[in-house]
Backbone bond lengths (Angstrom), bond angles and torsions (degrees), N, CA, C in turn:
res aa  C-N    CA-C-N  psi(-1)  N-CA   C-N-CA  omega(-1)  CA-C   N-CA-C  phi
1 X - - - 1.436 - - 1.571 107.57 -
2 X 1.261 124.08 -41.95 1.397 126.36 -179.00 1.557 105.35 -59.92
3 X 1.261 123.56 -44.18 1.536 125.00 -175.11 1.536 107.43 -63.84
4 X 1.401 117.50 -40.71 1.411 124.25 178.55 1.553 113.56 -64.41
5 X 1.283 114.64 -35.94 1.524 117.14 -176.71 1.519 112.61 -102.06
6 X 1.371 118.15 2.32 1.372 122.92 172.94 1.610 112.65 -57.17
7 X 1.317 114.76 142.55 1.528 117.20 -175.80 1.495 121.16 61.28
8 X 1.425 108.98 19.57 1.480 116.55 171.72 1.457 112.68 -122.74
9 X 1.332 115.81 171.84 1.455 119.68 175.19 1.478 110.80 -102.48
10 X 1.345 119.62 18.51 1.436 128.07 174.65 1.505 111.77 -84.97
11 X 1.409 110.85 83.47 1.491 117.70 -172.21 1.588 104.42 -97.83
12 X 1.366 111.17 140.77 1.417 113.81 -179.30 1.510 116.21 -69.02
13 X 1.318 115.64 -23.48 1.557 116.22 -177.89 1.598 108.64 -76.64
14 X 1.396 120.55 -5.18 1.384 118.67 177.97 1.580 108.59 -107.68
15 X 1.288 111.55 128.03 1.517 118.09 177.03 1.423 110.37 -87.05
16 X 1.447 115.82 122.76 1.563 117.21 -179.20 1.527 103.90 -106.19
17 X 1.347 102.14 137.80 1.564 119.52 176.97 1.503 104.35 -77.51
18 X 1.444 116.63 147.34 1.555 114.85 173.75 1.551 105.75 122.52
19 X 1.276 111.68 179.06 1.545 122.46 178.81 1.417 110.90 -100.81
20 X 1.334 117.56 124.25 1.455 122.24 167.25 1.487 112.07 -101.26
21 X 1.284 124.45 137.26 1.380 132.03 175.01 1.465 112.61 -106.66
22 X 1.258 126.86 116.20 1.314 128.83 178.51 1.435 114.55 -104.78
23 X 1.300 117.14 118.72 1.593 123.05 -171.78 1.566 103.42 -94.89
24 X 1.233 118.58 122.11 1.508 123.30 179.40 1.540 111.77 76.29
25 X 1.324 115.12 68.54 1.542 113.06 -173.03 1.547 110.10 -95.03
26 X 1.350 117.91 -3.69 1.443 121.33 175.90 1.470 109.47 48.42
27 X 1.323 124.72 -129.22 1.328 127.36 -171.76 1.595 114.69 -89.78
28 X 1.434 111.13 6.86 1.441 118.44 -178.67 1.434 121.29 85.19
29 X 1.447 116.26 20.33 1.417 120.12 -176.35 1.561 112.07 -70.81
30 X 1.395 112.59 -40.70 1.472 111.62 179.03 1.560 108.14 -84.29
31 X 1.371 115.11 -27.19 1.503 115.59 178.80 1.529 113.94 -56.03
32 X 1.363 113.27 -34.11 1.609 116.70 176.76 1.498 107.49 -55.64
33 X 1.461 117.78 -50.70 1.449 116.62 -176.17 1.627 110.93 -63.01
34 X 1.315 115.34 -37.31 1.513 117.79 -175.95 1.553 106.54 -72.03
35 X 1.259 115.42 -23.21 1.547 114.92 -175.13 1.475 106.82 -74.69
36 X 1.219 120.75 -21.98 1.543 120.25 175.25 1.589 109.83 -76.76
37 X 1.383 116.98 -15.93 1.409 119.12 -176.48 1.552 117.26 -104.06
38 X 1.327 109.79 -21.58 1.591 115.41 -172.97 1.516 110.25 -121.64
39 X 1.222 119.00 145.85 1.452 125.63 -178.66 1.563 113.04 -74.07
40 X 1.391 118.29 -33.43 1.394 120.44 -176.30 1.528 104.95 -144.12
41 X 1.291 115.79 139.82 1.574 125.06 -174.18 1.395 109.70 -135.54
42 X 1.332 119.08 129.86 1.464 126.21 165.70 1.453 105.74 -111.83
43 X 1.353 120.79 103.80 1.416 130.62 -176.76 1.564 113.34 -97.62
44 X 1.385 113.20 110.10 1.559 113.02 -176.97 1.483 112.27 -108.38
45 X 1.217 114.76 159.42 1.462 124.38 176.76 1.505 109.62 -160.57
46 X 1.352 113.40 147.20 1.548 116.81 -178.18 1.539 111.90 -71.79
47 X 1.438 116.19 -26.54 1.454 117.50 -175.01 1.475 109.32 -96.53
48 X 1.413 107.95 125.44 1.542 117.89 171.50 1.433 112.74 -57.24
49 X 1.473 114.43 -37.49 1.613 121.09 -176.42 1.592 100.22 -64.57
50 X 1.246 118.45 -44.92 1.592 114.88 -170.99 1.584 108.49 -71.67
51 X 1.402 117.12 -32.33 1.492 117.47 175.25 1.570 108.42 -69.81
52 X 1.285 121.81 -36.27 1.436 117.82 175.16 1.600 111.51 -67.74
53 X 1.216 117.06 -39.56 1.499 118.45 175.49 1.597 109.13 -67.54
54 X 1.169 117.93 -36.08 1.527 122.56 174.46 1.667 112.40 -59.82
55 X 1.264 109.86 -43.26 1.468 116.27 177.23 1.620 112.46 -72.14
56 X 1.309 108.81 -32.14 1.566 112.80 175.02 1.426 115.52 -72.29
57 X 1.298 116.67 -41.11 1.476 125.59 -174.98 1.694 110.79 -81.35
58 X 1.329 113.03 -16.70 1.464 112.77 -176.12 1.588 111.91 -132.51
59 X 1.336 114.37 57.89 1.554 115.47 -173.92 1.529 105.11 -77.20
60 X 1.295 119.00 -8.42 1.578 121.28 -173.90 1.478 110.04 -93.28
61 X 1.342 124.09 11.67 1.414 122.56 -174.22 1.571 109.85 -120.97
62 X 1.285 110.40 75.75 1.466 118.11 -174.97 1.567 114.21 -60.81
63 X 1.306 116.95 -19.94 1.461 122.57 -175.97 1.505 112.31 -94.74
64 X 1.418 115.80 9.25 1.444 127.35 179.63 1.596 105.68 -113.28
65 X 1.363 111.07 130.97 1.530 119.80 174.82 1.524 103.64 -114.11
66 X 1.285 118.53 112.40 1.481 118.91 170.29 1.579 111.47 -88.50
67 X 1.321 116.57 131.08 1.407 119.78 -176.87 1.528 106.74 -134.14
68 X 1.390 118.71 147.80 1.426 122.73 165.77 1.418 115.08 -84.04
69 X 1.325 119.84 132.85 1.536 121.40 -173.92 1.519 101.49 -109.04
70 X 1.314 113.06 -177.11 1.538 116.87 -176.98 1.527 117.75 -102.17
71 X 1.399 113.04 0.12 1.358 118.21 172.82 1.518 116.08 88.20
72 X 1.298 121.65 5.24 1.384 129.77 177.58 1.483 118.49 -131.30
73 X 1.459 115.92 -27.17 1.498 116.73 -177.47 1.560 104.88 -157.54
74 X 1.278 110.40 -179.92 1.479 121.01 -178.90 1.473 116.43 -97.55
75 X 1.316 122.56 17.21 1.388 120.68 -176.91 1.492 108.38 -77.50
76 X 1.284 124.61 138.02 1.458 120.45 28.27 1.537 113.48 -102.70
77 X 1.328 117.25 20.57 1.465 116.76 179.33 1.549 111.27 -63.86
78 X 1.321 112.95 132.63 1.479 115.11 -173.57 1.420 106.66 -81.62
79 X 1.416 117.19 161.61 1.405 130.95 172.79 1.558 109.11 -49.32
80 X 1.327 113.66 147.00 1.473 120.76 174.86 1.506 113.80 44.52
81 X 1.454 119.06 46.06 1.376 126.67 -179.93 1.533 117.58 -107.28
82 X 1.384 120.73 -7.59 1.341 127.71 -171.38 1.516 113.91 -123.06
83 X 1.371 124.06 136.10 1.319 124.34 176.11 1.510 114.09 -83.84
84 X 1.465 111.21 -27.88 1.441 121.30 -177.28 1.531 109.51 -140.06
85 X 1.398 119.53 140.98 1.384 119.99 169.71 1.468 107.80 -132.20
86 X 1.276 115.75 136.68 1.575 122.26 -179.62 1.428 112.37 -131.61
87 X 1.297 115.93 151.06 1.539 122.56 162.35 1.360 111.59 -150.34
88 X 1.246 121.56 122.59 1.551 124.06 -176.45 1.619 105.01 -130.49
89 X 1.309 112.78 135.14 1.455 127.78 -179.09 1.518 112.90 49.77
90 X 1.320 114.78 40.40 1.437 122.67 178.72 1.536 114.14 -121.13
91 X 1.297 116.23 -50.04 1.490 119.02 176.42 1.517 115.84 -56.75
92 X 1.275 114.98 -36.62 1.455 119.64 177.31 1.572 118.60 -58.11
93 X 1.317 113.17 -14.10 1.391 119.53 -178.63 1.501 111.95 -98.78
94 X 1.286 117.26 -10.93 1.479 127.12 178.29 1.498 112.85 -74.51
95 X 1.363 122.02 114.78 1.417 120.66 -175.27 1.575 118.40 -76.37
96 X 1.262 117.29 -16.85 1.496 126.14 -178.90 1.522 112.98 -104.14
97 X 1.343 120.35 111.44 1.442 123.64 178.67 1.645 110.11 -48.99
98 X 1.342 116.98 -44.34 1.412 126.51 -174.23 1.603 106.30 -57.43
99 X 1.381 118.69 -38.72 1.394 120.27 -179.01 1.640 111.61 -67.39
100 X 1.378 110.75 -40.74 1.351 119.13 178.01 1.528 115.17 -62.76
101 X 1.388 109.81 -44.62 1.511 117.23 172.51 1.576 111.76 -65.47
102 X 1.323 120.33 -35.31 1.323 123.49 175.98 1.535 114.19 -59.06
103 X 1.418 115.48 -44.79 1.357 123.17 -176.58 1.605 107.65 -67.10
104 X 1.342 114.15 -36.05 1.528 117.92 -179.93 1.500 107.25 -65.56
105 X 1.311 117.20 -43.04 1.492 122.37 -178.32 1.515 108.95 -63.36
106 X 1.306 113.70 -39.06 1.616 119.11 179.00 1.403 110.41 -69.84
107 X 1.409 121.67 -38.96 1.416 123.87 174.31 1.434 113.84 -56.43
108 X 1.309 113.36 -42.10 1.673 120.75 -178.06 1.594 101.43 -69.38
109 X 1.361 115.51 -46.13 1.473 113.91 -173.78 1.585 115.21 -53.19
110 X 1.384 115.02 -38.29 1.546 122.44 -175.83 1.529 109.53 -86.36
111 X 1.387 122.59 -1.01 1.383 118.88 -176.97 1.545 107.98 -84.33
112 X 1.414 110.91 135.95 1.414 120.17 172.23 1.599 113.27 -74.09
113 X 1.364 123.17 158.21 1.414 119.23 167.37 1.423 114.54 -49.59
114 X 1.327 119.82 126.80 1.431 125.70 -178.54 1.437 109.25 94.58
115 X 1.348 120.50 0.51 1.584 122.11 -173.07 1.432 108.42 -82.32
116 X 1.408 115.81 163.86 1.309 126.17 -179.65 1.468 113.91 -138.33
117 X 1.482 116.28 141.94 1.442 125.72 -168.41 1.505 99.99 -128.99
118 X 1.360 110.75 118.06 1.529 114.67 176.87 1.593 104.03 -122.57
119 X 1.255 113.14 138.99 1.506 117.96 -178.34 1.621 107.51 -157.68
120 X 1.373 107.80 158.71 1.404 116.74 173.90 1.525 107.74 -120.65
121 X 1.281 115.95 148.27 1.503 123.27 176.01 1.457 105.65 -163.22
122 X 1.315 112.56 164.21 1.538 121.23 -178.95 1.535 108.10 -72.58
123 X 1.288 115.74 141.08 1.411 124.41 175.55 1.595 112.68 -136.84
124 X 1.345 114.82 28.86 1.430 121.75 -176.54 1.555 108.83 -92.50
125 X 1.311 121.19 0.63 1.438 122.64 173.93 1.486 115.59 61.47
126 X 1.357 114.36 33.01 1.404 126.48 173.31 1.549 110.85 -127.09
127 X 1.290 117.03 154.15 1.341 122.76 176.67 1.436 104.62 -106.93
128 X 1.423 118.37 106.11 1.492 123.27 -164.06 1.505 104.68 -94.21
129 X 1.312 121.72 129.12 1.489 120.92 164.35 1.516 103.91 -126.02
130 X 1.368 109.76 125.44 1.493 116.46 -179.91 1.565 103.63 -124.79
131 X 1.280 116.55 -170.48 1.401 120.05 179.21 1.521 116.81 -76.59
132 X 1.391 113.98 -7.77 1.447 120.86 -179.61 1.638 110.90 -115.03
133 X 1.261 115.57 -23.77 1.420 113.25 -178.80 1.565 115.02 -163.50
134 X 1.262 117.69 162.86 1.541 122.25 177.26 1.459 104.05 -126.43
135 X 1.397 120.93 103.01 1.396 119.71 -178.31 1.524 117.67 -122.42
136 X 1.191 117.66 145.27 1.423 123.73 -175.73 1.564 113.03 -92.28
137 X 1.304 117.70 151.22 1.480 122.55 175.11 1.640 111.67 -84.67
138 X 1.378 115.53 143.58 1.351 114.98 -179.41 1.490 111.61 -92.47
139 X 1.270 120.82 150.41 1.456 126.32 -178.49 1.579 107.23 -98.73
140 X 1.393 110.97 108.80 1.425 115.98 179.75 1.511 121.42 -59.33
141 X 1.401 118.62 -25.46 1.371 126.63 171.45 1.497 106.66 -59.17
142 X 1.281 119.84 -51.41 1.439 125.51 173.88 1.476 115.72 -54.27
143 X 1.276 114.65 -48.51 1.444 119.91 176.11 1.528 115.71 -54.56
144 X 1.418 114.12 -44.40 1.367 122.20 175.50 1.497 109.44 -67.14
145 X 1.246 123.47 -36.31 1.401 122.06 -178.86 1.581 112.85 -74.56
146 X 1.298 111.00 -32.38 1.575 116.38 174.77 1.543 107.62 -69.19
147 X 1.350 119.00 -33.75 1.531 115.94 177.81 1.449 104.26 -68.01
148 X 1.267 124.41 -52.64 1.473 120.98 176.69 1.408 122.97 -48.47
149 X 1.345 110.62 -46.58 1.495 120.82 170.31 1.475 115.84 -55.33
150 X 1.172 120.30 -33.95 1.576 126.05 176.41 1.418 113.61 -94.75
151 X 1.311 117.99 7.64 1.591 119.39 176.15 1.474 112.97 72.78
152 X 1.457 114.11 26.17 1.475 119.34 -179.04 1.454 111.59 -112.02
153 X 1.326 114.28 163.84 1.552 120.16 173.92 1.422 110.10 -111.90
154 X 1.447 113.63 146.98 1.340 121.01 167.90 1.511 113.85 -82.98
155 X 1.317 113.93 103.65 1.490 124.20 -173.52 1.549 109.06 -72.46
156 X 1.241 116.59 -48.46 1.579 116.67 -172.63 1.569 108.47 -157.05
157 X 1.332 111.48 141.99 1.552 113.92 172.33 1.479 102.14 -136.38
158 X 1.307 124.74 128.32 1.359 130.22 -176.89 1.542 105.50 -130.73
159 X 1.362 119.59 132.16 1.436 123.23 169.60 1.624 107.81 95.63
160 X 1.359 114.38 29.21 1.520 122.60 176.09 1.555 104.51 -49.90
161 X 1.298 119.68 131.68 1.427 122.80 173.69 1.513 113.74 82.36
162 X 1.317 118.22 10.29 1.369 123.43 -177.86 1.502 117.83 -124.10
163 X 1.248 119.28 160.37 1.437 120.75 179.27 1.453 114.80 -61.49
164 X 1.281 117.38 -44.00 1.395 121.37 171.18 1.511 116.38 -95.16
165 X 1.332 117.28 82.44 1.542 128.66 177.00 1.441 104.55 -91.01
166 X 1.351 117.44 131.09 1.525 121.97 175.26 1.444 110.03 -117.67
167 X 1.353 122.46 129.53 1.391 133.38 -170.98 1.478 107.29 -123.38
168 X 1.339 117.49 134.32 1.441 122.14 163.93 1.405 114.54 -124.87
169 X 1.263 121.48 127.27 1.514 130.89 -175.98 1.571 102.32 -114.38
170 X 1.347 112.87 148.36 1.526 118.41 176.82 1.474 102.72 -140.56
171 X 1.463 110.62 142.48 1.395 120.04 166.10 1.500 109.78 -93.01
172 X 1.288 118.94 130.45 1.526 117.47 -173.34 1.629 109.16 -70.74
173 X 1.224 114.87 149.69 1.464 122.24 178.38 1.438 107.30 -58.26
174 X 1.293 120.01 153.83 1.566 124.32 -171.80 1.546 105.98 -52.90
175 X 1.303 125.75 -33.47 1.562 124.57 -175.73 1.415 107.81 -86.03
176 X 1.422 128.73 -4.12 1.310 127.82 179.94 1.530 109.31 -106.56
177 X 1.357 116.01 159.01 1.485 120.40 171.68 1.439 112.05 -122.66
178 X 1.337 115.41 163.84 1.481 123.22 -172.15 1.541 109.86 -72.75
């Protein structure tokens, strides 16, 4: 968690109002930490089994809604419905760059004006296959283009060329421009 939040102003001791969407919540391990920081969370995972486990392990989080997703987008979440979108140690497991970029596009789609999207993905330009996963590397030029296409800004990129690359994208407030 510390690595994910390093170099940000997302401090655990501050409670943030608004909706956080978590992409790839698994059994809700990270969700528990985010639940201390955010007033409302929609936590998504492709696996119904993981969602069932998340509900079982986290019954004391009434402001968290665990939902099964379809593995390619964030539907049925409406456009401009989230204040924050996060994904940590999820995209590195996705074998197709197009799916990673699709999730990034979807995260931007659901951001409200003034919203923030922080994620981690591989950027070491290798397709890694291990005994636990086969994950693709994201292309930062495509990420930057997706941000522009959605009227958003690249606020921060740390770890270029590394396995743990952290990106924060922001949608300007209604009164600001890209």
